PDB file of N, CA, C, O and CB in Angstrom:
ATOM      1  N   MET A   1      19.016  15.940 -17.839  1.00  0.00           N
ATOM      2  CA  MET A   1      19.106  15.339 -17.069  1.00  0.00           C
ATOM      3  C   MET A   1      18.020  14.525 -16.169  1.00  0.00           C
ATOM      4  O   MET A   1      17.089  15.176 -15.695  1.00  0.00           O
ATOM      5  CB  MET A   1      19.694  15.971 -16.695  1.00  0.00           C
ATOM      6  N   ALA A   2      18.121  12.813 -15.858  1.00  0.00           N
ATOM      7  CA  ALA A   2      16.871  11.236 -15.930  1.00  0.00           C
ATOM      8  C   ALA A   2      17.536  11.433 -14.350  1.00  0.00           C
ATOM      9  O   ALA A   2      18.562  11.415 -13.669  1.00  0.00           O
ATOM     10  CB  ALA A   2      17.246   9.112 -17.292  1.00  0.00           C
ATOM     11  N   THR A   3      15.533  11.709 -14.379  1.00  0.00           N
ATOM     12  CA  THR A   3      15.543  11.513 -12.833  1.00  0.00           C
ATOM     13  C   THR A   3      14.996   9.746 -12.395  1.00  0.00           C
ATOM     14  O   THR A   3      14.239   9.217 -13.209  1.00  0.00           O
ATOM     15  CB  THR A   3      14.303  12.852 -12.117  1.00  0.00           C
ATOM     16  N   THR A   4      15.259   9.219 -11.587  1.00  0.00           N
ATOM     17  CA  THR A   4      14.391   8.035 -11.043  1.00  0.00           C
ATOM     18  C   THR A   4      13.767   8.151 -10.120  1.00  0.00           C
ATOM     19  O   THR A   4      14.080   7.741  -9.002  1.00  0.00           O
ATOM     20  CB  THR A   4      14.909   7.030 -10.743  1.00  0.00           C
ATOM     21  N   GLU A   5      12.176   9.077 -10.589  1.00  0.00           N
ATOM     22  CA  GLU A   5      11.536   9.735  -9.689  1.00  0.00           C
ATOM     23  C   GLU A   5      10.366   8.160 -10.335  1.00  0.00           C
ATOM     24  O   GLU A   5      10.284   7.691 -11.470  1.00  0.00           O
ATOM     25  CB  GLU A   5      11.226  11.815  -9.866  1.00  0.00           C
ATOM     26  N   THR A   6       9.668   7.757  -9.084  1.00  0.00           N
ATOM     27  CA  THR A   6       8.690   6.839  -9.165  1.00  0.00           C
ATOM     28  C   THR A   6       7.644   7.452 -10.075  1.00  0.00           C
ATOM     29  O   THR A   6       7.375   8.652 -10.022  1.00  0.00           O
ATOM     30  CB  THR A   6       8.184   6.455  -7.811  1.00  0.00           C
ATOM     31  N   PRO A   7       7.002   6.524 -10.994  1.00  0.00           N
ATOM     32  CA  PRO A   7       5.842   7.148 -11.211  1.00  0.00           C
ATOM     33  C   PRO A   7       4.404   7.388 -10.473  1.00  0.00           C
ATOM     34  O   PRO A   7       3.791   6.521  -9.850  1.00  0.00           O
ATOM     35  CB  PRO A   7       5.662   6.692 -12.095  1.00  0.00           C
ATOM     36  N   ARG A   8       4.090   8.411 -10.621  1.00  0.00           N
ATOM     37  CA  ARG A   8       2.266   8.789  -9.377  1.00  0.00           C
ATOM     38  C   ARG A   8       1.519   7.833  -9.335  1.00  0.00           C
ATOM     39  O   ARG A   8       0.765   7.623  -8.385  1.00  0.00           O
ATOM     40  CB  ARG A   8       0.931  10.018  -9.874  1.00  0.00           C
ATOM     41  N   LEU A   9       1.641   6.809 -10.764  1.00  0.00           N
ATOM     42  CA  LEU A   9       0.752   5.825 -11.283  1.00  0.00           C
ATOM     43  C   LEU A   9       1.066   5.072 -11.638  1.00  0.00           C
ATOM     44  O   LEU A   9       1.623   5.276 -12.717  1.00  0.00           O
ATOM     45  CB  LEU A   9       0.102   5.952 -11.956  1.00  0.00           C
ATOM     46  N   LEU A  10       1.052   3.807 -11.246  1.00  0.00           N
ATOM     47  CA  LEU A  10       1.725   2.136 -11.259  1.00  0.00           C
ATOM     48  C   LEU A  10       1.067   1.273 -11.616  1.00  0.00           C
ATOM     49  O   LEU A  10      -0.111   1.271 -11.257  1.00  0.00           O
ATOM     50  CB  LEU A  10       2.123   1.507 -10.093  1.00  0.00           C
ATOM     51  N   ASN A  11       1.519   0.318 -12.374  1.00  0.00           N
ATOM     52  CA  ASN A  11       0.004  -1.031 -13.182  1.00  0.00           C
ATOM     53  C   ASN A  11       0.039  -1.957 -11.328  1.00  0.00           C
ATOM     54  O   ASN A  11       0.134  -1.483 -10.196  1.00  0.00           O
ATOM     55  CB  ASN A  11       1.017  -2.917 -15.489  1.00  0.00           C
ATOM     56  N   THR A  12      -0.066  -3.102 -11.733  1.00  0.00           N
ATOM     57  CA  THR A  12      -0.258  -4.048 -10.934  1.00  0.00           C
ATOM     58  C   THR A  12       1.032  -4.213 -10.615  1.00  0.00           C
ATOM     59  O   THR A  12       1.535  -3.820  -9.562  1.00  0.00           O
ATOM     60  CB  THR A  12      -0.966  -5.133 -11.383  1.00  0.00           C
ATOM     61  N   ALA A  13       1.755  -4.941 -11.727  1.00  0.00           N
ATOM     62  CA  ALA A  13       3.143  -5.914 -11.883  1.00  0.00           C
ATOM     63  C   ALA A  13       4.168  -4.864 -11.016  1.00  0.00           C
ATOM     64  O   ALA A  13       4.970  -5.269 -10.174  1.00  0.00           O
ATOM     65  CB  ALA A  13       3.773  -6.239 -13.871  1.00  0.00           C
ATOM     66  N   GLU A  14       4.000  -3.575 -11.352  1.00  0.00           N
ATOM     67  CA  GLU A  14       4.721  -2.151 -10.472  1.00  0.00           C
ATOM     68  C   GLU A  14       4.522  -2.218  -8.746  1.00  0.00           C
ATOM     69  O   GLU A  14       5.248  -2.166  -7.754  1.00  0.00           O
ATOM     70  CB  GLU A  14       3.773  -0.479 -11.043  1.00  0.00           C
ATOM     71  N   THR A  15       3.140  -2.359  -9.042  1.00  0.00           N
ATOM     72  CA  THR A  15       2.708  -2.174  -7.409  1.00  0.00           C
ATOM     73  C   THR A  15       2.990  -3.244  -6.782  1.00  0.00           C
ATOM     74  O   THR A  15       3.396  -2.976  -5.651  1.00  0.00           O
ATOM     75  CB  THR A  15       1.226  -1.917  -7.060  1.00  0.00           C
ATOM     76  N   ALA A  16       2.938  -5.161  -7.165  1.00  0.00           N
ATOM     77  CA  ALA A  16       3.464  -5.965  -6.615  1.00  0.00           C
ATOM     78  C   ALA A  16       5.004  -5.880  -6.218  1.00  0.00           C
ATOM     79  O   ALA A  16       5.500  -6.271  -5.161  1.00  0.00           O
ATOM     80  CB  ALA A  16       3.143  -6.839  -7.264  1.00  0.00           C
ATOM     81  N   LYS A  17       5.402  -5.513  -6.881  1.00  0.00           N
ATOM     82  CA  LYS A  17       6.918  -5.565  -6.869  1.00  0.00           C
ATOM     83  C   LYS A  17       7.174  -4.330  -6.049  1.00  0.00           C
ATOM     84  O   LYS A  17       7.861  -4.713  -5.103  1.00  0.00           O
ATOM     85  CB  LYS A  17       7.674  -5.540  -8.404  1.00  0.00           C
ATOM     86  N   ARG A  18       7.030  -3.450  -5.979  1.00  0.00           N
ATOM     87  CA  ARG A  18       7.144  -2.245  -4.720  1.00  0.00           C
ATOM     88  C   ARG A  18       6.567  -2.198  -2.841  1.00  0.00           C
ATOM     89  O   ARG A  18       7.051  -1.542  -1.919  1.00  0.00           O
ATOM     90  CB  ARG A  18       6.235  -1.037  -5.429  1.00  0.00           C
ATOM     91  N   LEU A  19       5.372  -3.182  -2.830  1.00  0.00           N
ATOM     92  CA  LEU A  19       4.704  -3.823  -1.888  1.00  0.00           C
ATOM     93  C   LEU A  19       5.066  -5.219  -1.258  1.00  0.00           C
ATOM     94  O   LEU A  19       4.832  -5.584  -0.106  1.00  0.00           O
ATOM     95  CB  LEU A  19       3.598  -3.876  -2.371  1.00  0.00           C
ATOM     96  N   GLY A  20       6.050  -6.329  -2.848  1.00  0.00           N
ATOM     97  CA  GLY A  20       6.551  -6.875  -2.121  1.00  0.00           C
ATOM     98  C   GLY A  20       5.721  -8.068  -1.424  1.00  0.00           C
ATOM     99  O   GLY A  20       5.968  -8.921  -0.572  1.00  0.00           O
ATOM    100  N   LEU A  21       4.559  -7.681  -2.252  1.00  0.00           N
ATOM    101  CA  LEU A  21       3.187  -8.690  -2.444  1.00  0.00           C
ATOM    102  C   LEU A  21       3.326  -9.732  -4.099  1.00  0.00           C
ATOM    103  O   LEU A  21       4.345 -10.101  -4.682  1.00  0.00           O
ATOM    104  CB  LEU A  21       1.476  -7.362  -2.573  1.00  0.00           C
ATOM    105  N   SER A  22       2.026  -9.927  -4.414  1.00  0.00           N
ATOM    106  CA  SER A  22       1.962 -10.721  -5.765  1.00  0.00           C
ATOM    107  C   SER A  22       0.663 -10.212  -6.482  1.00  0.00           C
ATOM    108  O   SER A  22      -0.162  -9.650  -5.762  1.00  0.00           O
ATOM    109  CB  SER A  22       1.896 -12.443  -5.526  1.00  0.00           C
ATOM    110  N   ALA A  23       0.454 -10.314  -7.496  1.00  0.00           N
ATOM    111  CA  ALA A  23       0.051 -10.144  -8.809  1.00  0.00           C
ATOM    112  C   ALA A  23      -1.303 -10.513  -7.819  1.00  0.00           C
ATOM    113  O   ALA A  23      -2.127  -9.651  -7.514  1.00  0.00           O
ATOM    114  CB  ALA A  23       0.739 -11.117 -10.310  1.00  0.00           C
ATOM    115  N   SER A  24      -1.393 -11.983  -7.360  1.00  0.00           N
ATOM    116  CA  SER A  24      -2.483 -12.379  -7.751  1.00  0.00           C
ATOM    117  C   SER A  24      -3.095 -11.932  -6.412  1.00  0.00           C
ATOM    118  O   SER A  24      -4.249 -11.538  -6.577  1.00  0.00           O
ATOM    119  CB  SER A  24      -2.565 -13.836  -8.272  1.00  0.00           C
ATOM    120  N   PHE A  25      -2.706 -11.878  -5.231  1.00  0.00           N
ATOM    121  CA  PHE A  25      -2.751 -11.368  -4.317  1.00  0.00           C
ATOM    122  C   PHE A  25      -3.637 -10.278  -4.237  1.00  0.00           C
ATOM    123  O   PHE A  25      -4.622 -10.424  -3.513  1.00  0.00           O
ATOM    124  CB  PHE A  25      -1.742 -11.198  -4.075  1.00  0.00           C
ATOM    125  N   LEU A  26      -3.429  -8.830  -5.053  1.00  0.00           N
ATOM    126  CA  LEU A  26      -3.748  -7.982  -5.533  1.00  0.00           C
ATOM    127  C   LEU A  26      -4.766  -7.607  -6.324  1.00  0.00           C
ATOM    128  O   LEU A  26      -5.289  -6.507  -6.143  1.00  0.00           O
ATOM    129  CB  LEU A  26      -3.092  -7.842  -5.812  1.00  0.00           C
ATOM    130  N   ALA A  27      -5.224  -8.504  -7.371  1.00  0.00           N
ATOM    131  CA  ALA A  27      -6.298  -9.191  -8.038  1.00  0.00           C
ATOM    132  C   ALA A  27      -7.446  -9.511  -7.239  1.00  0.00           C
ATOM    133  O   ALA A  27      -8.598  -9.087  -7.330  1.00  0.00           O
ATOM    134  CB  ALA A  27      -5.843 -10.354  -8.591  1.00  0.00           C
ATOM    135  N   LYS A  28      -6.864 -10.450  -6.325  1.00  0.00           N
ATOM    136  CA  LYS A  28      -7.740 -11.395  -4.907  1.00  0.00           C
ATOM    137  C   LYS A  28      -8.418  -9.856  -4.168  1.00  0.00           C
ATOM    138  O   LYS A  28      -9.546  -9.935  -3.682  1.00  0.00           O
ATOM    139  CB  LYS A  28      -6.191 -12.582  -3.342  1.00  0.00           C
ATOM    140  N   ALA A  29      -7.712  -8.572  -4.124  1.00  0.00           N
ATOM    141  CA  ALA A  29      -8.200  -8.034  -2.691  1.00  0.00           C
ATOM    142  C   ALA A  29      -8.904  -7.050  -3.720  1.00  0.00           C
ATOM    143  O   ALA A  29      -9.466  -6.294  -2.927  1.00  0.00           O
ATOM    144  CB  ALA A  29      -6.952  -7.381  -1.262  1.00  0.00           C
ATOM    145  N   ARG A  30      -9.217  -6.597  -4.947  1.00  0.00           N
ATOM    146  CA  ARG A  30      -9.686  -5.919  -5.817  1.00  0.00           C
ATOM    147  C   ARG A  30     -11.230  -6.400  -5.490  1.00  0.00           C
ATOM    148  O   ARG A  30     -12.021  -5.598  -4.993  1.00  0.00           O
ATOM    149  CB  ARG A  30      -9.004  -6.145  -7.231  1.00  0.00           C
ATOM    150  N   MET A  31     -11.583  -7.647  -5.771  1.00  0.00           N
ATOM    151  CA  MET A  31     -12.254  -8.539  -5.689  1.00  0.00           C
ATOM    152  C   MET A  31     -13.751  -8.038  -3.891  1.00  0.00           C
ATOM    153  O   MET A  31     -14.971  -8.165  -3.794  1.00  0.00           O
ATOM    154  CB  MET A  31     -10.866  -9.949  -5.642  1.00  0.00           C
ATOM    155  N   VAL A  32     -12.319  -7.339  -2.601  1.00  0.00           N
ATOM    156  CA  VAL A  32     -13.703  -7.580  -1.696  1.00  0.00           C
ATOM    157  C   VAL A  32     -12.545  -6.417  -0.791  1.00  0.00           C
ATOM    158  O   VAL A  32     -11.527  -6.535  -0.109  1.00  0.00           O
ATOM    159  CB  VAL A  32     -14.375  -9.686  -0.897  1.00  0.00           C
ATOM    160  N   PRO A  33     -13.766  -4.867  -1.470  1.00  0.00           N
ATOM    161  CA  PRO A  33     -13.637  -4.119  -1.055  1.00  0.00           C
ATOM    162  C   PRO A  33     -12.675  -3.271   1.524  1.00  0.00           C
ATOM    163  O   PRO A  33     -12.931  -3.422   2.718  1.00  0.00           O
ATOM    164  CB  PRO A  33     -15.003  -4.191  -1.857  1.00  0.00           C
ATOM    165  N   GLY A  34     -12.024  -2.790   0.913  1.00  0.00           N
ATOM    166  CA  GLY A  34     -11.286  -2.639   2.076  1.00  0.00           C
ATOM    167  C   GLY A  34      -9.994  -3.629   2.084  1.00  0.00           C
ATOM    168  O   GLY A  34      -8.966  -3.351   2.701  1.00  0.00           O
ATOM    169  N   SER A  35     -10.135  -4.567   1.485  1.00  0.00           N
ATOM    170  CA  SER A  35      -8.747  -5.668   1.431  1.00  0.00           C
ATOM    171  C   SER A  35      -7.026  -5.208   1.123  1.00  0.00           C
ATOM    172  O   SER A  35      -5.999  -5.301   1.795  1.00  0.00           O
ATOM    173  CB  SER A  35      -9.103  -6.736   0.090  1.00  0.00           C
ATOM    174  N   GLY A  36      -7.305  -4.744  -0.085  1.00  0.00           N
ATOM    175  CA  GLY A  36      -6.264  -4.248  -0.975  1.00  0.00           C
ATOM    176  C   GLY A  36      -5.849  -2.488  -0.951  1.00  0.00           C
ATOM    177  O   GLY A  36      -6.610  -1.529  -0.829  1.00  0.00           O
ATOM    178  N   PRO A  37      -5.043  -2.505  -1.040  1.00  0.00           N
ATOM    179  CA  PRO A  37      -4.873  -1.076  -1.528  1.00  0.00           C
ATOM    180  C   PRO A  37      -5.684  -0.196  -2.721  1.00  0.00           C
ATOM    181  O   PRO A  37      -5.922  -0.448  -3.902  1.00  0.00           O
ATOM    182  CB  PRO A  37      -3.595  -1.089  -1.921  1.00  0.00           C
ATOM    183  N   PRO A  38      -5.970   0.870  -1.917  1.00  0.00           N
ATOM    184  CA  PRO A  38      -6.644   1.671  -2.899  1.00  0.00           C
ATOM    185  C   PRO A  38      -6.818   1.670  -4.914  1.00  0.00           C
ATOM    186  O   PRO A  38      -5.862   2.306  -5.357  1.00  0.00           O
ATOM    187  CB  PRO A  38      -5.992   2.819  -2.448  1.00  0.00           C
ATOM    188  N   HIS A  39      -7.092   1.514  -5.261  1.00  0.00           N
ATOM    189  CA  HIS A  39      -7.121   1.409  -7.055  1.00  0.00           C
ATOM    190  C   HIS A  39      -7.838   1.994  -7.610  1.00  0.00           C
ATOM    191  O   HIS A  39      -8.873   2.489  -7.166  1.00  0.00           O
ATOM    192  CB  HIS A  39      -7.395   0.292  -7.720  1.00  0.00           C
ATOM    193  N   ILE A  40      -7.329   2.065  -8.942  1.00  0.00           N
ATOM    194  CA  ILE A  40      -8.031   3.196  -9.813  1.00  0.00           C
ATOM    195  C   ILE A  40      -8.602   2.156 -10.955  1.00  0.00           C
ATOM    196  O   ILE A  40      -8.360   0.990 -10.646  1.00  0.00           O
ATOM    197  CB  ILE A  40      -6.842   4.578 -10.491  1.00  0.00           C
ATOM    198  N   ARG A  41      -9.230   2.292 -12.073  1.00  0.00           N
ATOM    199  CA  ARG A  41      -9.688   1.815 -12.738  1.00  0.00           C
ATOM    200  C   ARG A  41      -9.970   2.448 -13.909  1.00  0.00           C
ATOM    201  O   ARG A  41     -10.966   3.171 -13.916  1.00  0.00           O
ATOM    202  CB  ARG A  41     -10.367   1.406 -12.236  1.00  0.00           C
ATOM    203  N   VAL A  42      -9.089   2.305 -15.256  1.00  0.00           N
ATOM    204  CA  VAL A  42      -9.603   3.166 -16.421  1.00  0.00           C
ATOM    205  C   VAL A  42      -9.572   2.443 -17.920  1.00  0.00           C
ATOM    206  O   VAL A  42      -8.845   2.123 -18.860  1.00  0.00           O
ATOM    207  CB  VAL A  42      -8.669   4.517 -16.475  1.00  0.00           C
ATOM    208  N   GLY A  43     -11.076   2.436 -17.349  1.00  0.00           N
ATOM    209  CA  GLY A  43     -10.930   1.236 -18.890  1.00  0.00           C
ATOM    210  C   GLY A  43     -11.205   0.021 -18.175  1.00  0.00           C
ATOM    211  O   GLY A  43     -11.992  -0.184 -17.250  1.00  0.00           O
ATOM    212  N   THR A  44     -10.213  -0.939 -18.923  1.00  0.00           N
ATOM    213  CA  THR A  44      -9.923  -2.358 -18.320  1.00  0.00           C
ATOM    214  C   THR A  44      -8.670  -2.711 -17.878  1.00  0.00           C
ATOM    215  O   THR A  44      -8.260  -3.815 -17.519  1.00  0.00           O
ATOM    216  CB  THR A  44     -10.195  -3.338 -19.191  1.00  0.00           C
ATOM    217  N   ARG A  45      -7.723  -0.934 -17.990  1.00  0.00           N
ATOM    218  CA  ARG A  45      -6.391  -0.935 -16.982  1.00  0.00           C
ATOM    219  C   ARG A  45      -6.782  -0.641 -15.480  1.00  0.00           C
ATOM    220  O   ARG A  45      -7.723   0.153 -15.437  1.00  0.00           O
ATOM    221  CB  ARG A  45      -5.250   0.301 -17.450  1.00  0.00           C
ATOM    222  N   VAL A  46      -6.247  -1.129 -13.967  1.00  0.00           N
ATOM    223  CA  VAL A  46      -5.764  -1.166 -12.835  1.00  0.00           C
ATOM    224  C   VAL A  46      -4.725  -0.219 -12.531  1.00  0.00           C
ATOM    225  O   VAL A  46      -3.606  -0.521 -12.948  1.00  0.00           O
ATOM    226  CB  VAL A  46      -5.420  -2.299 -12.646  1.00  0.00           C
ATOM    227  N   LEU A  47      -4.824   0.667 -12.010  1.00  0.00           N
ATOM    228  CA  LEU A  47      -3.802   1.215 -11.761  1.00  0.00           C
ATOM    229  C   LEU A  47      -4.084   1.114  -9.698  1.00  0.00           C
ATOM    230  O   LEU A  47      -4.964   0.697  -8.944  1.00  0.00           O
ATOM    231  CB  LEU A  47      -3.741   2.850 -12.764  1.00  0.00           C
ATOM    232  N   TYR A  48      -2.440   1.922  -9.544  1.00  0.00           N
ATOM    233  CA  TYR A  48      -3.188   2.055  -7.843  1.00  0.00           C
ATOM    234  C   TYR A  48      -1.635   3.556  -8.098  1.00  0.00           C
ATOM    235  O   TYR A  48      -0.627   3.602  -8.804  1.00  0.00           O
ATOM    236  CB  TYR A  48      -2.946  -0.110  -5.963  1.00  0.00           C
ATOM    237  N   ASP A  49      -2.300   4.553  -7.034  1.00  0.00           N
ATOM    238  CA  ASP A  49      -1.312   6.124  -7.405  1.00  0.00           C
ATOM    239  C   ASP A  49      -0.155   5.955  -5.901  1.00  0.00           C
ATOM    240  O   ASP A  49      -0.778   5.931  -4.840  1.00  0.00           O
ATOM    241  CB  ASP A  49      -2.716   8.223  -7.271  1.00  0.00           C
ATOM    242  N   ALA A  50       1.028   5.869  -5.801  1.00  0.00           N
ATOM    243  CA  ALA A  50       1.769   5.612  -5.298  1.00  0.00           C
ATOM    244  C   ALA A  50       1.701   6.209  -3.910  1.00  0.00           C
ATOM    245  O   ALA A  50       2.200   5.575  -2.980  1.00  0.00           O
ATOM    246  CB  ALA A  50       2.610   5.762  -6.011  1.00  0.00           C
ATOM    247  N   ALA A  51       1.210   7.204  -3.728  1.00  0.00           N
ATOM    248  CA  ALA A  51       1.056   8.137  -2.790  1.00  0.00           C
ATOM    249  C   ALA A  51      -0.045   7.315  -1.506  1.00  0.00           C
ATOM    250  O   ALA A  51       0.222   7.219  -0.308  1.00  0.00           O
ATOM    251  CB  ALA A  51       0.416   9.598  -3.624  1.00  0.00           C
ATOM    252  N   ASP A  52      -1.237   6.828  -2.174  1.00  0.00           N
ATOM    253  CA  ASP A  52      -2.623   5.662  -1.722  1.00  0.00           C
ATOM    254  C   ASP A  52      -1.476   4.950  -1.180  1.00  0.00           C
ATOM    255  O   ASP A  52      -1.328   4.876   0.040  1.00  0.00           O
ATOM    256  CB  ASP A  52      -3.850   4.645  -3.113  1.00  0.00           C
ATOM    257  N   LEU A  53      -0.795   4.512  -1.852  1.00  0.00           N
ATOM    258  CA  LEU A  53       0.265   2.801  -1.660  1.00  0.00           C
ATOM    259  C   LEU A  53       0.673   2.558  -0.433  1.00  0.00           C
ATOM    260  O   LEU A  53       0.688   1.518   0.225  1.00  0.00           O
ATOM    261  CB  LEU A  53       1.842   2.674  -2.472  1.00  0.00           C
ATOM    262  N   ASP A  54       1.312   4.643   0.020  1.00  0.00           N
ATOM    263  CA  ASP A  54       2.304   5.024   1.063  1.00  0.00           C
ATOM    264  C   ASP A  54       1.213   4.826   1.905  1.00  0.00           C
ATOM    265  O   ASP A  54       1.542   4.120   2.858  1.00  0.00           O
ATOM    266  CB  ASP A  54       3.152   6.497   1.071  1.00  0.00           C
ATOM    267  N   LEU A  55       0.012   5.178   1.936  1.00  0.00           N
ATOM    268  CA  LEU A  55      -1.091   5.505   2.929  1.00  0.00           C
ATOM    269  C   LEU A  55      -1.441   4.440   3.852  1.00  0.00           C
ATOM    270  O   LEU A  55      -1.779   4.471   5.036  1.00  0.00           O
ATOM    271  CB  LEU A  55      -2.320   5.876   2.242  1.00  0.00           C
ATOM    272  N   TRP A  56      -1.239   3.261   2.827  1.00  0.00           N
ATOM    273  CA  TRP A  56      -2.158   2.086   3.068  1.00  0.00           C
ATOM    274  C   TRP A  56      -0.899   0.960   3.729  1.00  0.00           C
ATOM    275  O   TRP A  56      -1.153   0.307   4.742  1.00  0.00           O
ATOM    276  CB  TRP A  56      -3.066   1.495   1.383  1.00  0.00           C
ATOM    277  N   VAL A  57       0.276   0.857   3.109  1.00  0.00           N
ATOM    278  CA  VAL A  57       1.167   0.373   4.522  1.00  0.00           C
ATOM    279  C   VAL A  57       1.220   1.400   5.196  1.00  0.00           C
ATOM    280  O   VAL A  57       1.848   1.222   6.239  1.00  0.00           O
ATOM    281  CB  VAL A  57       2.681  -0.150   4.411  1.00  0.00           C
ATOM    282  N   GLU A  58       0.926   2.168   5.094  1.00  0.00           N
ATOM    283  CA  GLU A  58       1.027   2.846   6.785  1.00  0.00           C
ATOM    284  C   GLU A  58       0.076   2.483   7.960  1.00  0.00           C
ATOM    285  O   GLU A  58       0.289   2.524   9.171  1.00  0.00           O
ATOM    286  CB  GLU A  58       0.777   4.434   6.756  1.00  0.00           C
ATOM    287  N   ALA A  59      -1.114   2.091   7.215  1.00  0.00           N
ATOM    288  CA  ALA A  59      -2.454   1.658   7.885  1.00  0.00           C
ATOM    289  C   ALA A  59      -2.400   0.485   8.553  1.00  0.00           C
ATOM    290  O   ALA A  59      -2.999   0.305   9.614  1.00  0.00           O
ATOM    291  CB  ALA A  59      -3.534   1.504   6.974  1.00  0.00           C
ATOM    292  N   GLN A  60      -1.137  -1.045   7.545  1.00  0.00           N
ATOM    293  CA  GLN A  60      -1.687  -1.940   7.706  1.00  0.00           C
ATOM    294  C   GLN A  60      -0.747  -2.417   9.100  1.00  0.00           C
ATOM    295  O   GLN A  60      -0.979  -3.543   9.542  1.00  0.00           O
ATOM    296  CB  GLN A  60      -1.824  -2.726   6.400  1.00  0.00           C
ATOM    297  N   LYS A  61       0.240  -1.622   9.744  1.00  0.00           N
ATOM    298  CA  LYS A  61       1.490  -1.440  11.164  1.00  0.00           C
ATOM    299  C   LYS A  61       0.777  -1.666  12.402  1.00  0.00           C
ATOM    300  O   LYS A  61       0.014  -1.034  13.131  1.00  0.00           O
ATOM    301  CB  LYS A  61       2.267   0.277  11.391  1.00  0.00           C
ATOM    302  N   GLU A  62       1.292  -2.757  12.363  1.00  0.00           N
ATOM    303  CA  GLU A  62       0.356  -3.189  13.879  1.00  0.00           C
ATOM    304  C   GLU A  62       1.179  -3.334  14.551  1.00  0.00           C
ATOM    305  O   GLU A  62       2.261  -3.739  14.126  1.00  0.00           O
ATOM    306  CB  GLU A  62      -0.578  -4.449  14.091  1.00  0.00           C
ATOM    307  N   GLY A  63       0.894  -2.953  16.328  1.00  0.00           N
ATOM    308  CA  GLY A  63       1.842  -3.202  16.797  1.00  0.00           C
ATOM    309  C   GLY A  63       2.504  -2.386  17.633  1.00  0.00           C
ATOM    310  O   GLY A  63       2.209  -1.204  17.457  1.00  0.00           O
ATOM    311  N   GLY A  64       3.394  -2.613  18.588  1.00  0.00           N
ATOM    312  CA  GLY A  64       4.892  -1.826  18.538  1.00  0.00           C
ATOM    313  C   GLY A  64       5.173  -0.126  18.714  1.00  0.00           C
ATOM    314  O   GLY A  64       4.324   0.333  19.477  1.00  0.00           O
ATOM    315  N   GLY A  65       5.946   0.727  18.313  1.00  0.00           N
ATOM    316  CA  GLY A  65       6.585   1.619  17.815  1.00  0.00           C
ATOM    317  C   GLY A  65       6.313   2.170  18.969  1.00  0.00           C
ATOM    318  O   GLY A  65       6.341   1.611  20.066  1.00  0.00           O
ATOM    319  N   ALA A  66       5.902   3.880  18.609  1.00  0.00           N
ATOM    320  CA  ALA A  66       6.279   4.992  19.759  1.00  0.00           C
ATOM    321  C   ALA A  66       5.134   5.153  20.445  1.00  0.00           C
ATOM    322  O   ALA A  66       5.394   5.642  21.544  1.00  0.00           O
ATOM    323  CB  ALA A  66       6.776   6.454  19.265  1.00  0.00           C
ATOM    324  N   ALA A  67       3.703   4.916  20.256  1.00  0.00           N
ATOM    325  CA  ALA A  67       2.476   4.682  20.726  1.00  0.00           C
ATOM    326  C   ALA A  67       2.428   3.703  21.999  1.00  0.00           C
ATOM    327  O   ALA A  67       1.887   3.946  23.078  1.00  0.00           O
ATOM    328  CB  ALA A  67       1.710   4.181  19.610  1.00  0.00           C
ATOM    329  N   ALA A  68       2.974   2.786  21.704  1.00  0.00           N
ATOM    330  CA  ALA A  68       2.991   1.441  22.596  1.00  0.00           C
ATOM    331  C   ALA A  68       4.300   1.912  23.724  1.00  0.00           C
ATOM    332  O   ALA A  68       4.049   1.701  24.910  1.00  0.00           O
ATOM    333  CB  ALA A  68       3.421  -0.247  21.463  1.00  0.00           C
ATOM    334  N   SER A  69       5.108   2.280  23.527  1.00  0.00           N
ATOM    335  CA  SER A  69       6.190   2.999  24.194  1.00  0.00           C
ATOM    336  C   SER A  69       5.580   2.913  24.900  1.00  0.00           C
ATOM    337  O   SER A  69       5.484   2.012  25.734  1.00  0.00           O
ATOM    338  CB  SER A  69       6.805   4.137  23.990  1.00  0.00           C
ATOM    339  N   THR A  70       4.633   4.390  24.684  1.00  0.00           N
ATOM    340  CA  THR A  70       4.287   5.691  25.758  1.00  0.00           C
ATOM    341  C   THR A  70       3.455   5.151  26.438  1.00  0.00           C
ATOM    342  O   THR A  70       2.934   5.696  27.412  1.00  0.00           O
ATOM    343  CB  THR A  70       3.687   7.106  25.261  1.00  0.00           C
ATOM    344  N   ASP A  71       3.168   3.886  26.003  1.00  0.00           N
ATOM    345  CA  ASP A  71       1.605   3.494  26.299  1.00  0.00           C
ATOM    346  C   ASP A  71       2.574   2.705  27.307  1.00  0.00           C
ATOM    347  O   ASP A  71       3.380   3.522  27.753  1.00  0.00           O
ATOM    348  CB  ASP A  71       0.287   2.612  24.983  1.00  0.00           C
ATOM    349  N   GLN A  72       2.693   2.028  27.585  1.00  0.00           N
ATOM    350  CA  GLN A  72       3.217   1.440  28.004  1.00  0.00           C
ATOM    351  C   GLN A  72       4.375   2.116  29.618  1.00  0.00           C
ATOM    352  O   GLN A  72       4.336   1.601  30.736  1.00  0.00           O
ATOM    353  CB  GLN A  72       3.607   0.952  26.768  1.00  0.00           C
ATOM    354  N   ALA A  73       4.824   2.726  29.417  1.00  0.00           N
ATOM    355  CA  ALA A  73       5.564   3.941  30.426  1.00  0.00           C
ATOM    356  C   ALA A  73       4.988   4.285  31.269  1.00  0.00           C
ATOM    357  O   ALA A  73       5.534   4.718  32.284  1.00  0.00           O
ATOM    358  CB  ALA A  73       5.902   5.148  29.987  1.00  0.00           C
ATOM    359  N   GLY A  74       3.896   4.219  31.147  1.00  0.00           N
ATOM    360  CA  GLY A  74       2.981   4.794  32.693  1.00  0.00           C
ATOM    361  C   GLY A  74       2.216   3.784  33.577  1.00  0.00           C
ATOM    362  O   GLY A  74       1.917   3.639  34.762  1.00  0.00           O
ATOM    363  N   GLU A  75       2.052   3.158  32.389  1.00  0.00           N
ATOM    364  CA  GLU A  75       2.015   2.170  33.873  1.00  0.00           C
ATOM    365  C   GLU A  75       2.664   1.053  34.386  1.00  0.00           C
ATOM    366  O   GLU A  75       3.475   0.339  33.797  1.00  0.00           O
ATOM    367  CB  GLU A  75       0.974   1.641  34.041  1.00  0.00           C
ATOM    368  N   GLN A  76       2.147   0.924  35.818  1.00  0.00           N
ATOM    369  CA  GLN A  76       2.703   0.090  36.413  1.00  0.00           C
ATOM    370  C   GLN A  76       2.225  -1.038  37.459  1.00  0.00           C
ATOM    371  O   GLN A  76       3.047  -1.811  37.951  1.00  0.00           O
ATOM    372  CB  GLN A  76       3.394   0.731  36.784  1.00  0.00           C
TER     373      GLN A  76
END
């Protein structure tokens, strides 16, 4: 039986598709430390760990959410 699990390591094109970003953005982000998702270099290949991508996306969230609602509820 075949599974449809996401591979743990993704190349740039796969990562761009998964995140809805361009491969060009990812290439530029690799040149500025901390500006894009963490990546792994293996020789000339650039790979992204799927778990790291999930964490990076969570870290990009701004405002809203449960924390904001809780903070505002206590204010009068």
